[in-house]
N, C-alpha and C positions, 0 to 999 in steps of 0.2 A: 765574683763567681759565686754562684749559689748551688747547693744540691738540688737537682730537679724534683719537682713534686714534692718539696720539703713539707708541706703542710699535711701530706698524707704518709709522712715517714720517709719519703725520698725512694729512688730506685738505684741500686749499686750501679756504678759505671757511667752515669748520666750526670750532666751538669749544665746548668743555665748560666748564661752571661748577662750580667746587668748593664746598664748604659755605658760605663767606662770599659768594660770587658769586650762588650759588643762593638764599641767604637775601635779599640786596639785590634780586634780580629779583622775588622774592615780595613785598617790602615796597613796591616801586614799583607793582607791580600792584594790590596792595591799596589803596594811597593813590589811585591813579587811579579805581578801581572806587568807592570811597567818594565821591569828589569828583563824578564824572560819572555815576554809575548810581544806587547805592543811596540816595543823599541826594536824588534827584529822583523826582517821581511820574510824569513823562512820558517816561522813558527806560526801555527794557525790555531786559534783559540775556539774551544767548543764548549757546549754545555749538554752533557748527555744524561739519559734517564737513570734514576736511582734504582728502579725495578727492572729486572732483566730477566728473560726466559731461561729455563733450566738448560737448554741447549748450549747457551753462552759458556755457562760454567762447566758443562760436561767437555766442550771442545777445549777449553782453556786448561783443564786439568784440576779446577779448583774442587770438583765434586770428589775427586779421588784424594788429592793432596793437601787440600787447605784444612789440615786437622791439627788439634792438640791431643795429647795422651790424657786419658781420664781413667784411672784404676785398671791399667792394662789394656784398655781399648782406645780406639781413635775416635775423636768427638769432633765432627765438622762444626767449624765456628761461623758458618753462614747463617743469617737469618732467613728462614724459608717460610713463605706464605702462599696464599692462593689468589689469583685473579680472575674475576668473572662471576656472574650472579646465577646463572643457570647451570645445572649439573653437566651438560653435554659441552659446555663452553669453558668450564673451570680449568685453568692451567696453573701449574706449580711454577712459582717464581722465587726470586731470591733478591734480597737487598744487597746490593753491591759491597763487597769487602774491600775493594780497591777502585781506583779511578780507570785503571790501564784497559780494561775491556771495552770501556766506552769509547776509548781512542782507536782501538784495534777494529771495532765492529763499523766505525765510521771511517776507516781508512780509504776504503773505495770511493765514498761519497766526497772525501777531501781531494782524492786525486781527480775525480771526474769532474767536480766543480772548479778547481782552481789549477790543475795541472802543475804541481809543484815539481821542481827538480830536486833530485837526491843530492845531498841531504836535506831533509826538512823534519820539522817536528808538529806534533798534535799535542795541544795543552789544554787543560782544564783545572778548575778548582771546584771542589765539591764534597758533599757529605758521604761518609762511608759507615758501614755498620759490621761490627764483628761481636759475636757472642762469646766475649771472653769469660773463661771459667773463674777467674779470680781478678776482676778489675781492681786496681790499686794505684796508690801514689798519685792521688789528686788528679790533675788533668792527664797525667802521662799514660796510664792504660785504661782506657775507657771503651764503652760499647758503641758509642756514636761519636764521630769526629770528622773534622774537615781536613782534607789533603790538597796540597798544591803539587802537581805533577805534570810531566809531559814525556811523550815517547819520541825519540829521536831516530829517524830511520836512515840507515847508512848502508853502504856496500860492505859486505862481509870482510873484505880486505883493509877496510878503513876503521874497524871498530875501535881498535886500541887507541888510535889518534884522537876519536872523538871522546872516547871515555876520559882520557887525560884532559881534553879540553873542558869537559862539563864539570870535571873533578876541580878544576881551577876556578871555574864560574861559581861552583858551590862555596868555595873558601871565600871568593870575593863577596858572595851575597852574606855570609856570616859576618864579615867584617863591616860591610856597608849598613846592615840592619841594625847592627849595635850589640851583638852577641860577643861576649868576651872570647877572643881567639885562644887564649891560654887555656880555657877550660874545654876547648874542642879537641878530639883526638880521632885519628883515623884507625879502624880496625877492619883488616881484610877478613871477611867471613870464611871460616874454614869450609873445605869442600863438602864435608859431611852435614854441614848446617845450612847449606845453600837452598833457597826456595827451588821448587821443582822446575821453574822456568829459567833459572839463573846459571851461567857458567861462571860468572865473576860478580862479586857484591863487595863494595866498600861501605860499611857504616861510619857515619859521622857521630862520634858519641860525645855527650856532654857530662861535666862533672855537676849532676843535679845535687841538691843536698840530700837525697835519698840514695846517692850512689851514681857511678858512672853508667849511662844508659844512652840507648840509640835516640838520636835526634833526627837525622837525616839518612838516606840511603842512595846509593848509586849502583844501579845493577845493569849487566849486560845480559839482556834476555834472549840473545841469539835470534834466531828466526822462528822460535818456538810457537809464538801466539799467531802470527800471520799464516804460518804453515797449517796450524791446526784449524784455523778459520778458513783455510783454502783461498787465501788472498795473495795476489802478487802485484808487481809493478812492471809497467811497460816503459822503457826509456825510449822517448820518441827521436832522440838524436842517434843513439846507437842501434835502435832497433832490437834491443836486448829485453828479454822478459826474465825476471828473477824475483826472488823473495828476499826483502830487505831485512838486515838485522837491525837490532834496536838497543839504544842506550836509554836507560830510564833513570832520571834524577827525581827523587821523592821527598817531599817537604811536609812534615806535619804542622798544621797551623796551631794546635794547642800546645805541642811541644815547643814551637817557636816562642809562643807567648810565655810559658814557663821559663824558658832559658833567657828571654829579655828581661823578665822580672827579677830573675837571679843576678844577671849581668848588671841591670841598672840600679840595683839596691846599694845605696851609699849611706854611711853614717859619717858625719863631720861635726864640727863645732862652729857655730855662727853667732857673733854678737854675745859670747860668752855662754851659750847654750848649746846642749847637744840637739842634734836634729836628724831626721831621717828623710832622704828624698830618693826619687827615682830618675836616674839620669838617662832618660830615653832620647833617642834621636827625635828632633823636633817634629818630623813628619809622622813619626810612629806614636808619639805621645797622644793619650785619649782626648786631652785638652790642649789647645794650642795658646790660649791666652785667657787670663782671668781678669775681669774689671770690677774694681771696688770704689764705692764711695767711702772717704776716709771715716766719716760718721754716718749712721743710718738715721739718726734723728734730726739731720740737716736737710730739709726738702730740697734746698738748692743743690747740695752735692749729689743727692740721690737723683734728681732730675737730669743733671748734668751727666752723671755716671750712665744713666740709661741712654741718653743720646749717643755718647761713645760706643757703648755696647753694641746699639743698633747699627751704627756706622760700620763697626769693625766685621760683625757677623754677616754682612752683605758679601764680603769677599773673602773671609777667612773662617773656616769652621773646623772644629766646633770651638766656640768661645763660651766661658762660664760668667755668669754674674753672681757675686757673693757679697752680701752685707751682713752676714751673721757672725757676731763676736768681733772682738777687737782686731786690730789689723795684723798683730803679730800672730794670732791664731790662724786668720785666714791665709796668711804666707805659709804657715806650717801645712795646713790643710792641702793647699795647691802644691807644695813641695812633694807631699806623699802622693798625690796623683801624679806627678811628674810633668806639671804644667811648666813650660819654658819661661813664660813671662807673665808677670802680674802688673796690672796698670791701675794706679791709684789716682783717683779725682780728689783733690784737696782744695783748700781755700785760694791757694795761689793759682790753681787752675781757672777759678772764676775770674781772676785778674788778667792773667797772661795767656789764657786759652792753650796751656801746655799741661803735660801729666807727668807722673812719676813711673818709670819703667824699671822694674826689679827683675835681674837676672836669676833663674833658679840655681844655676851651678856655683855662681860666685856669691850671690846676695847683693852685689853692686847694684846702685840705683843711678839712673840719670833722667834728665829732663828731656822731654820731646814734644814739639808741637803737635797739636791734635790734627792739623792739616796734613802732617806728614806721617801720621802714626800708622796708617794702613800700610804705606810703602815701607816703612821701617820694618814692620812685622814681616812682611813678605819677603824682604831681604834676608832676614835672620832665620826664617823657617825653611829656606830653601837649602835642600841638601844636594 
């Protein structure tokens, strides 16, 4: 991660992700989408606009309530701008501070297009913007960030049942993605601190190096949003028309990455030397495997390694080729990236057409035929 616009002094609360960080963001989003959207029949994925008209935020209550105190006054943390080129066409618009309204304003579209039965959800992953007064703690409190979120629409009488259901599913995600469960704690948000739309909220807090802070949130938004947008649901079976209530699980992508970095950071001793490595879940790791020629000044090894690299990356991505420095330094470099497997092409490879595979966590090495290498890696990388 790099400070955004760093060559011009940077801009507080904004960060750019380099190749490894960007890949991890993608991996996190893909894993979340698979667990909460594509593997389920009742949750519908969308991608809504970042720019939304003022009326959306007036109806949702954000214009009035989405504020922070600033020297005794209320400061609205939404970014405001104008759309349109001609004076009589200019409209005041806002960059969305949350994903939820994109799901709510598309509620009728989803119902009319897909006729879902209650309960069902609408999900999306996307960028949000908040004009934080004092951004801080690296990626934790920033002005531009990605969220993963869905709104789950239920009958009012069923809200507690589904609140508990998604509470459990969120804990399952924490465990599955590789976040240290022992560092995660639930906090019921006090009534006087609830968001204007919430009747009950649980924060999932994480023991970050800079303190215990919110990682995820689970909110019961009641019927606040659909009612204010004047939207309802017609049950074609019971012939009943009503306003559904909403359960909202929210996941910050940057905060997930921070928690994963902290959870995966490991120090141990290997071969009589201290080392640092990142114990990422294989499908979350930014590099799945690295290919090395034992010696870079031996053309036959470099050529063979290049062929193995090209073969693997056709079916497994991303894979890294590294011939810089001695083999020990290359192992350490991949350990710090969190690469699960390192594959070394040596002189024995030229004779037997097999390679050495080194496991990141244990440092153990084994030989594997090149013809079976891709299948071996696929098996090991599946979660």
